[in-house]
C-alpha positions as CSV (number, residue, x, y, z in Angstrom):
1,D,27.5,-195.4,113.6
2,E,26.8,-198.5,115.4
3,K,29.4,-198.2,118.3
4,K,27.6,-195.1,119.0
5,R,24.2,-196.1,119.0
6,L,25.1,-199.0,121.1
7,E,26.3,-196.8,123.8
8,Y,23.3,-194.8,123.5
9,E,21.1,-197.9,124.3
10,T,23.2,-199.0,126.9
11,R,22.6,-195.7,128.5
12,L,19.1,-195.7,127.9
13,K,18.4,-199.0,129.4
14,Y,20.5,-198.4,132.4
15,K,18.4,-195.0,133.0
16,R,15.4,-197.0,132.5
17,D,16.4,-199.4,135.0
18,K,17.1,-197.3,137.4
19,Y,13.8,-195.6,137.1
20,A,12.0,-198.9,137.6
21,Q,14.3,-199.7,140.6
22,L,13.2,-196.6,141.9
23,H,9.8,-196.5,141.2
24,Y,9.7,-200.4,142.7
25,A,11.7,-199.1,145.6
26,T,9.0,-196.2,145.6
27,R,6.0,-198.6,145.7
28,I,7.3,-200.9,148.4
29,G,8.1,-198.0,150.7
30,R,4.6,-196.5,150.3
31,E,3.0,-200.0,150.9
32,E,5.3,-200.7,154.1
33,G,4.7,-197.3,155.3
34,E,1.1,-197.8,154.8
35,R,1.1,-200.9,156.5
36,I,2.6,-199.4,159.5
37,G,0.5,-196.4,159.5
38,R,-2.2,-199.1,159.5
39,E,-1.4,-201.1,162.3
40,E,-0.4,-197.8,164.3
41,G,-4.0,-196.7,163.9
42,E,-5.4,-199.8,164.8
43,R,-3.4,-200.0,167.8
44,I,-4.2,-196.5,169.0
45,G,-7.9,-197.0,168.4
46,R,-8.1,-200.3,170.1
47,E,-6.2,-198.3,173.2
48,E,-8.8,-195.5,173.1
49,G,-11.7,-198.0,172.6
50,E,-10.8,-199.7,175.6
51,R,-10.3,-196.6,177.7
52,I,-13.5,-195.6,176.8
53,G,-15.2,-198.6,177.3
54,K,-13.4,-198.7,181.0
55,E,-14.6,-195.2,181.9
56,E,-18.5,-195.5,180.7
57,G,-18.2,-198.9,183.2
58,K,-16.4,-196.7,186.0
59,S,-19.7,-194.0,185.1
60,E,-22.3,-196.3,184.8
61,M,-21.2,-198.3,188.2
62,I,-20.8,-194.6,190.3
63,R,-24.5,-194.5,189.0
64,S,-25.6,-197.7,189.9
65,M,-23.8,-196.9,193.6
66,W,-25.8,-193.7,193.8
67,K,-29.2,-195.2,192.8
68,A,-28.8,-197.5,195.6
69,G,-27.6,-195.0,198.2
70,V,-24.0,-194.9,198.6
71,S,-22.5,-191.7,199.9
72,E,-21.4,-189.6,196.6
73,E,-18.0,-189.1,199.2
74,Q,-17.6,-193.0,199.7
75,I,-18.6,-193.4,196.0
76,A,-15.7,-191.2,195.2
77,S,-13.4,-192.6,196.9
78,I,-14.2,-196.1,195.6
79,A,-14.4,-195.1,192.1
80,Q,-11.1,-192.5,192.6
81,K,-12.9,-189.6,191.7
82,T,-13.5,-186.2,193.1
83,V,-17.0,-185.6,194.7
84,E,-17.7,-182.9,191.9
85,E,-17.2,-185.5,189.4
86,V,-19.3,-188.3,191.1
87,R,-22.4,-185.4,191.4
88,K,-21.7,-184.4,187.7
89,L,-22.4,-187.9,186.5
90,C,-25.7,-188.9,188.7
91,K,-27.3,-185.7,188.3
């Protein structure tokens, strides 16, 4: 009968709408999560790159001082490294 068919179609439309809303919200949430993850990854990568760059610069400075004849103890003091670390970098 017409009333039951209309009720059925109304329920079906409601379920489809809910599914579409859920699907949309899931997609938006995933995209937002990916964006946040990408930004966080870039930030971490940038920080790590800066840290590595500073360490490489410090190592180069240590080797230059060593080649210039500065004592290992002085180099360690200036570079805030141990004498052993200085020796490892210069040998």
